[in-house]
Backbone as a ProteinNet text record, in pm:
[ID]
protein_1_A
[PRIMARY]
RMDPNHPDLMEAIKIEIAASCPFVVTDGSKPLRAYFHNYSDQCLDVIVDVRMGVTPSTSSYHHYRQEVLMAIGRAVKFKQMSFVVLEY
[TERTIARY]
84.8	0	88.5	60.2	139.1	110	214.4	204.4	188.1	97	79	199.6	295.9	416.3	518.8	504.3	605.9	626	520	545.8	617.3	584.6	653.5	801.4	834.1	973.7	1052.8	996.2	1067	1102.5	1008.6	1033.9	1134.5	1124.3	1218.2	1360.7	1376.2	1509.4	1567.5	1489	1538.1	1571.4	1487.6	1510.9	1638.9	1657.5	1776.7	1903.9	1900.7	2018.4	2050.2	1949.7	1971.7	2024.7	1976	2014.6	2153.8	2195.2	2318.3	2431.5	2407.8	2510.5	2533.2	2614.7	2631.9	2700.3	2762.3	2829	2730.9	2606	2502.5	2443.6	2427.5	2372.5	2222.6	2182.9	2042	1985.4	2055	2010.1	1909	1866.7	1769.1	1832.1	1963.4	2029.3	2049.4	2044.2	2058	1947.8	1911	1802.4	1845.2	1751.3	1761.4	1630	1636.9	1514.5	1518.2	1401.7	1382.5	1244.4	1239.8	1111.7	1106.7	983.4	962.4	1009.5	1076.9	1114.7	1026.1	1003	921.6	884.8	775.1	741.8	661	663.8	585.8	537.5	480.6	433.5	547.3	668.4	779	885.3	887.8	994.1	951.6	1026.3	1006.9	1142.6	1152.9	1276.2	1266	1368.6	1371.3	1495.7	1481.6	1596.6	1615.5	1737.1	1772.5	1876.5	1847.5	1932.3	1981.5	2112.5	2172.1	2289.6	2324.8	2445	2534	2661.5	2756.3	2863.1	2914.7	3019	3157.8	3172.6	3302.4	3320.8	3444.9	3477.3	3449.6	3373.4	3347.1	3476.7	3470.6	3580.7	3701	3683.1	3790.2	3760.1	3858	3835.8	3726.5	3727.4	3623.6	3485.6	3473.9	3344.9	3292	3376.5	3332.1	3297.1	3371.6	3338.8	3202.1	3179.5	3052.4	2936	2960.7	2856.3	2814	2910.9	2881.2	2797.8	2828.5	2751.6	2606.1	2584.6	2448.1	2375.8	2443.1	2381.1	2345.6	2430.2	2400.9	2281.3	2268.9	2153.5	2024.7	2030.4	1914.2	1876.9	1977.1	1952.2	1887	1930.5	1870	1724.3	1694.4	1556.1	1467.9	1519.7	1444.4	1415.4	1515.5	1498.2	1398.9	1410.3	1319.5	1174.7	1150.5	1014.2	972.3	1054.3	1027.6	1005.4	1090.2	1089.4	1222.7	1241.2	1366.3	1404.3	1530.2	1580.7	1559.5	1544.4	1531.6	1659.1	1714.7	1831.1	1781.2	1806.1	1762.1	1867.5	1822.3	1914.1	1894.4	2003.8	1997.5	2033.7
-118.4	0	123.5	217.3	339.8	429.9	464	554.1	696.4	775.6	913.1	1003	959.2	1039.6	1023.5	924.9	900.8	1019.2	1081.9	1198.9	1310.7	1328.6	1429.1	1395	1267.6	1226.5	1271.4	1261.2	1302.8	1450.7	1532	1675.3	1703	1631.1	1648.8	1614.9	1512.8	1475.8	1590.4	1645.2	1754.9	1878.1	1909.2	2025.8	2007.9	1888.7	1864.6	1869.1	1811.9	1816.6	1961.1	2036.9	2176.3	2260	2232.4	2312.1	2277	2151.9	2110.2	2069	2072	2029.3	2141	2241.7	2356.6	2323.5	2208.4	2166.6	2108.4	2081.8	2031.4	2150.9	2136	2242.3	2254.6	2370.7	2393.1	2519	2575.1	2700.1	2679.5	2555.1	2525.7	2488.9	2505.1	2471.9	2321	2247.8	2102	2044.2	1919.2	1860.8	1827.7	1839.7	1787.2	1713.5	1581.8	1501	1396.1	1367.1	1253.2	1198.9	1072.3	1016.5	867.3	816.9	673.7	596.6	487.4	398.3	273.8	223.8	104.4	95.4	28.1	4.3	-122.7	-175.6	-294.1	-275.7	-379.7	-372.5	-348.4	-388.2	-383	-278.8	-226.1	-129.1	-32	75.2	179.1	205.6	188.9	220	363.6	441.6	582.7	609.1	694.6	740.4	888.3	924.6	1064.4	1100.6	1203.5	1245.8	1387.1	1401.3	1532.6	1553	1678.8	1714.1	1794.3	1759.6	1826.6	1896	2003.2	2077.6	2021.7	1889.1	1823.7	1716.6	1682.5	1580.9	1441.6	1358.3	1221.3	1142.1	1045.6	952.5	1017.5	1135	1197.3	1180.3	1206	1198.8	1296.1	1415.5	1514.1	1462.8	1400.9	1346.9	1246	1153.6	1050.9	1110.4	1211.7	1279.9	1347.7	1421.7	1492.6	1396.3	1286.5	1185.6	1132.6	1109.3	1064.1	1169	1296.3	1402.6	1401.6	1374.7	1365.2	1246.9	1134	1016.5	1043.6	1116.4	1150.3	1245.7	1336.3	1426.6	1347.4	1246.6	1160	1091.9	1042.5	978.8	1073.2	1198.4	1296.4	1322	1330.2	1352.2	1233.9	1112.9	992.7	995.4	1028.3	1035	1145.2	1261.9	1373.7	1333.6	1256.4	1212.4	1089.6	1052	939.8	809.2	790.9	667.6	599.6	481	409.8	330	289.2	206.3	59.8	-22.2	-166	-229.6	-320.1	-395.6	-527.4	-546.8	-670.1	-777.8	-894.7	-1008.7	-1098	-1136.9	-1221.9	-1363.7
0	0	0	-87.3	-98.8	20	91.8	206.1	153.9	209.6	161.1	184.2	267.5	289.4	178.1	92.6	-10.3	-104.7	-157.2	-242.8	-167.3	-39.9	40.3	55.3	60.9	71.8	-50	-168.8	-290.1	-281.6	-238.1	-225.6	-113.9	-2.9	108.7	66	-16.9	-67.3	-149.5	-240.7	-324.4	-240.5	-143.6	-57.5	23.1	82.1	164.1	80.4	-38.5	-126.3	-163.6	-204.4	-244.2	-128.1	-6.8	110.1	161.9	149.2	216	122.5	-6.5	-102.8	-205.4	-170.7	-260.4	-392.7	-403.6	-526.7	-628.3	-585.2	-675.9	-751	-881.6	-965.5	-935.7	-884.9	-848.5	-911.7	-1012.1	-1073.8	-1186.3	-1206.3	-1310.8	-1444.6	-1458.3	-1584.2	-1600.7	-1491.1	-1491.6	-1402.9	-1425.1	-1344.7	-1201.8	-1110.6	-975.1	-954.7	-967.1	-967.4	-857.5	-804.1	-715	-750	-787.8	-828.3	-801.3	-795.2	-774.2	-895.9	-872.2	-980.3	-976.7	-855.9	-837.9	-690.4	-659.3	-519.3	-504.4	-383.4	-348.8	-205.6	-148.1	-9.6	88.3	52.7	147.3	116.5	-3.1	-32.6	-142.8	-148.4	-248.7	-312.1	-442.5	-514.2	-564.1	-535.5	-571.8	-655	-754.5	-831.8	-801.1	-764.4	-740.7	-845.4	-922.2	-1033.2	-1005.5	-983.8	-959.1	-1053.7	-1074.3	-1149.5	-1055.5	-1055.9	-968.2	-1051.3	-997.2	-1066.3	-1039.5	-1049	-1029.3	-1136.6	-1162.7	-1262.7	-1206.8	-1280.1	-1234.2	-1213.8	-1126.8	-1097.7	-1030.5	-972.7	-895.2	-747	-663.9	-518.8	-476.4	-534.8	-501.4	-537.8	-653.3	-697.1	-595	-554	-460.2	-324.2	-281.8	-156.9	-167.6	-275.2	-292.3	-313.4	-381.1	-397.7	-261	-175.3	-39.3	34.9	15.6	79.9	32.4	-97	-150.2	-86.2	-75.3	-13.2	132.7	202.7	341.8	350	253.6	249.1	227.4	141.9	121	252.3	324.1	453.3	552.9	555.8	646.5	610.2	480.9	437.3	476.5	460.1	498	648.1	726.5	872	910.4	844.8	871.7	847.1	743.1	710	791	888.8	979	901.3	801.6	724.1	749.7	696.4	717.9	595.2	593.5	484.8	519.7	419.2	436.8	386.5	465.8	422.8	366.9	239.2	173.6	190.4	223.9	236.7	116.3	56.5	-61.9	-26.9
[MASK]
++++++++++++++++++++++++++++++++++++++++++++++++++++++++++++++++++++++++++++++++++++++++

């Protein structure tokens, strides 16, 4: 069942990234997207698409990518949701 907080989570992710990741392009010239990819009773797959002003595959890129992932985590926590660890 789709939780009514899920659409709010997408917006919270974008807001948190824009507020805490100044290296992410947020001037409208590049996309900043967060959207549902797939969902089921137990999980929601989300795609977050950002553009950063750094060269891919550099140390800076990996550092900033980590900062974006941490921003996503803060948004999830703010919306009182949690991550699921899948066991294979």
